[in-house]
C-alpha positions in Angstrom: 146.9 -172.7 198.2 146.1 -173.0 194.5 145.9 -169.8 192.5 142.4 -169.4 191.0 142.5 -167.7 187.6 139.8 -165.3 186.4 138.8 -168.0 183.8 138.4 -170.6 186.6 136.4 -168.1 188.7 134.0 -167.6 185.7 133.7 -171.3 185.2 133.0 -171.9 188.9 130.4 -169.0 188.9 128.8 -170.5 185.8 128.6 -174.0 187.3 127.0 -172.6 190.5 124.5 -170.7 188.4 123.7 -173.9 186.4 123.3 -175.8 189.7 121.0 -173.2 191.0 118.9 -173.5 187.8 118.7 -177.3 188.2 117.7 -176.9 191.8 114.9 -174.4 190.9 113.6 -176.7 188.1 113.7 -179.7 190.4 111.4 -178.3 193.0 108.7 -180.6 194.4 105.0 -179.9 194.6 102.6 -180.6 197.4 98.9 -180.9 197.8 98.1 -179.0 201.0 94.9 -180.0 202.7 93.5 -177.7 205.3 90.8 -179.3 207.4 88.5 -176.8 209.0 87.2 -177.3 212.6 84.8 -180.2 212.6 81.4 -180.4 214.2 82.3 -183.8 215.6 86.1 -183.9 215.9 86.3 -187.3 217.6 84.4 -188.9 214.7 86.6 -187.1 212.1 89.8 -188.3 213.9 88.5 -191.9 214.1 87.8 -191.8 210.3 91.0 -190.0 209.3 93.0 -193.3 208.9 90.6 -194.3 206.1 91.7 -191.2 204.2 95.4 -191.8 204.9 95.2 -195.4 203.7 93.6 -194.3 200.4 95.9 -191.3 199.9 99.0 -193.4 200.5 98.1 -195.5 197.5 98.2 -192.5 195.1 100.7 -193.0 192.4 103.8 -190.8 192.6 103.4 -189.9 196.3 106.9 -189.3 197.8 106.1 -188.3 201.3 103.4 -186.9 203.5 103.2 -184.7 206.6 100.3 -184.2 209.1 100.0 -181.4 211.6 97.2 -181.0 214.2 96.7 -177.3 214.7 97.1 -176.3 218.3 96.1 -172.7 217.9 95.9 -169.9 215.4 98.3 -167.1 216.3 97.0 -164.5 213.8 94.3 -164.2 211.1 90.7 -165.4 210.9 91.2 -168.9 209.3 90.7 -171.7 211.7 92.0 -175.2 211.0 91.7 -178.5 212.8 94.5 -180.3 210.8 96.9 -179.6 208.0 98.1 -182.5 205.8 100.6 -182.3 202.9 101.1 -184.9 200.1 104.5 -184.4 198.3 105.1 -185.2 194.7 108.0 -184.8 192.3 106.2 -182.2 190.1 103.0 -180.4 189.5 102.3 -182.9 186.7 102.8 -185.8 189.1 100.5 -184.2 191.7 97.8 -183.7 189.0 98.1 -187.3 187.7 97.9 -188.6 191.3 94.7 -186.6 192.0 93.1 -187.8 188.7 94.0 -191.4 189.3 91.4 -193.8 190.7 93.3 -193.9 194.0 93.3 -190.1 194.1 89.6 -189.9 193.3 88.8 -192.4 196.1 90.9 -190.5 198.6 89.1 -187.3 197.6 85.7 -188.9 198.1 86.7 -190.2 201.5 88.1 -186.8 202.5 84.9 -185.0 201.5 82.8 -187.6 203.3 84.7 -187.5 206.6 85.2 -183.7 206.6 81.6 -182.8 205.6 83.2 -180.7 202.9 85.0 -178.5 205.4 88.2 -178.7 203.6 90.5 -176.4 201.5 92.9 -177.9 198.9 96.0 -176.0 197.7 98.7 -176.9 195.3 102.1 -175.3 196.1 105.7 -175.7 195.2 107.8 -177.1 197.9 111.3 -175.7 198.7 113.1 -176.8 201.8 116.3 -175.6 203.3 118.1 -177.3 206.2 119.8 -175.2 208.8 123.2 -176.5 207.7 122.5 -175.3 204.2 121.9 -171.6 205.2 124.6 -169.4 203.8 126.1 -166.7 206.0 126.4 -164.5 202.9 123.3 -165.3 200.8 123.9 -165.3 197.0 122.8 -162.2 195.3 119.7 -162.4 193.2 118.5 -165.8 194.5 115.3 -165.7 196.5 115.6 -167.2 200.1 113.5 -170.3 199.3 115.6 -171.1 196.2 118.9 -171.4 198.0 120.4 -174.8 198.3 
């Protein structure tokens, strides 16, 4: 087994710190769409693909996730559906929403939801189970671990 000198340990520690900084700076952003319960859910569900088709043309869109809410376990907010649009950065998300495609998607969303919608912008950090450290690094918040 190779002997790791103190200088090499410092170099490895510095490289890990630099990698953590790059990971933190490279976080993605997402537009989170919370659809409140609808007066006519079947009509909303039938029109939802119109919104999806428009949203999927937004520039810079990297991925999307849809979740139909089964039940609220705690709290007073009720939701019919949660949809996320993922972008490389906050700037990319803003540009996508301001684009003609984003404006069209927003109009469709307002129309089909009757305005019963909440929009949130959030950073997006994701850990996979294989990436969980048994001894978490000191001073690094859980969502910032890679």
